[in-house]
C-alpha positions, 0 to 999 in steps of 0.5 A: 185263145180269149177271142169271142167266138163268131158264129157259123151261119152258112150251111157250107160252112157246117158241111166243112167242119164235119171233116174235122175231128169229132168229139163225143160227149154225153150231151152233145157231139163237138166237131172241130176243124182247124182253119189255119188262120188266127182269126176268132174262132167260129161256133155253130149249133145244130140239133137234129129232128130226132131230138124232138119238135121245133120248141124242144130243138130251140130249148136245146139250142138256147142252152147250148148257146148260153153255156158257150157264151158264159163259160166255154167261149174263152176256151175256144182256140183262135183259127178253129171252127166249132160245131156243137150237135145237141142232144135231148139230155141237154135239157135235163142236165144241170147247167154246171155239168153241161158247162163242164162237159162242154169245156172238156170237149173243147179242150179234149185233144187226140 
């Protein structure tokens, strides 16, 4: 814990994380995969076209990135990959509520 997360950028990495655990929330879905190493955590963001046009999707993505950067990055475990799939409710949620939900989903264990 404590390392700043790196970014997931390649489609193959996103598809690999889909095999991992899924943690559903009100504002987003968090997919988590334990890579089995001690490297820095990696995080990727995706928003489906169902949410809206490119402008709306980018706004959702930017809010999620900022919530991770300012609050949830410290909660991420080393050796894990996280993919956050944003929903439209991210735009209307108070930022404090968004941060709290993100932290809950990252900490959730099955």
